C-alpha positions in Angstrom: 97.3 134.8 108.1 100.2 132.9 109.7 102.6 135.5 108.3 100.6 138.3 110.1 100.6 136.4 113.3 104.3 135.6 113.2 105.1 139.3 112.3 102.8 140.5 115.1 104.4 138.3 117.8 107.8 139.5 116.6 106.6 143.1 116.9 105.4 142.4 120.4 108.8 141.0 121.4 110.6 144.0 119.7 108.2 146.4 121.5 109.1 144.9 124.9 112.8 145.2 124.0 112.3 148.8 122.8 110.5 149.6 126.0 113.4 148.1 128.1 116.0 149.9 125.9 114.2 153.2 126.5 113.8 152.7 130.2 117.4 151.6 130.8 119.7 152.7 128.0 118.1 155.9 126.8 116.9 157.4 130.1 120.3 159.0 130.9 121.2 159.8 127.2 118.2 161.6 125.8 116.1 164.5 127.2 112.8 163.6 129.0 110.8 165.0 126.1 112.6 162.5 123.7 112.0 159.7 126.1 108.3 160.4 126.1 108.3 160.3 122.3 110.1 156.9 122.5 107.5 155.6 124.9 104.7 156.7 122.6 106.2 154.6 119.9 106.5 151.6 122.2 102.9 152.0 123.3 101.4 152.1 119.8 103.7 149.3 118.7 102.4 147.0 121.4 98.8 147.9 121.0 98.7 147.4 117.3 100.8 144.3 117.2 98.4 142.8 119.7 95.4 144.0 117.7 96.8 142.4 114.5 97.4 139.1 116.3 93.9 139.1 117.9 92.1 140.1 114.7 93.7 137.3 112.8 93.1 134.8 115.6 89.7 135.6 117.1 87.1 133.0 116.1 84.2 135.2 117.3 84.8 137.8 114.6 82.6 136.8 111.7 84.5 138.8 109.1 86.2 137.5 106.0 89.7 136.3 105.9 90.4 139.0 103.3 89.3 141.7 105.7 91.3 140.1 108.5 94.4 140.1 106.4 93.8 143.7 105.2 93.3 145.0 108.8 96.3 143.0 110.1 98.7 144.2 107.5 97.4 147.7 107.8 98.1 147.7 111.5 101.5 146.2 111.1 102.5 148.5 108.2 101.2 151.5 110.1 103.1 150.4 113.2 106.4 150.3 111.2 105.8 153.9 109.9 104.4 155.3 113.2 106.7 153.7 115.7 109.7 153.4 113.4 109.7 157.2 112.7 109.5 158.0 116.4 112.3 155.6 117.2 114.5 157.0 114.4 113.6 160.6 115.4 114.8 160.0 119.0 118.0 158.1 118.0 119.0 160.4 115.2 117.8 163.8 116.3 116.2 164.3 112.9 113.0 165.8 114.0 111.7 166.2 110.4 110.9 162.5 110.7 108.0 163.5 112.9 106.3 164.8 109.8 106.0 161.2 108.5 104.6 159.8 111.8 101.0 160.9 111.1 100.9 158.6 108.0 101.2 155.7 110.4 98.6 157.2 112.7 96.2 157.6 109.8 96.8 153.9 108.9 95.9 152.9 112.5 92.6 154.9 112.2 91.8 153.4 108.8 92.4 149.9 110.2 90.0 150.5 113.1 87.4 152.0 110.8 87.7 149.0 108.5 87.2 146.7 111.4 84.1 148.7 112.5 82.7 148.6 109.0 83.2 144.8 108.8 81.5 144.3 112.2 78.6 146.5 111.2 78.3 144.8 107.8 78.3 141.4 109.6 75.6 142.5 112.0 73.4 143.9 109.2 73.8 140.7 107.2 72.9 138.5 110.1 69.5 140.1 110.6 
């Protein structure tokens, strides 16, 4: 789990750097529409890096370490695909990369559904 936590904290730092880069370096270079795409990548990066960190650290979640690892890596892998393709799209102008972005979005949804399943399973087994 330590690897997920380290990766998540590095993704948080990178997300802040990407946000600053977008706000200061890109704002006069790319059209507003592209800047909104960049900001969407930053938002999802920060949310899911934080989620991966919290899920692997929260003591109140009574779910298995295996499930925590799966959810954490699912969030981080999906973050790389989702945010990575959005960043690459804006920087390169290759808009076909946007066709790959939903794969990352589906991974986010799957991670949240897996967490919900684990929490329901935990609740049912405690009764």
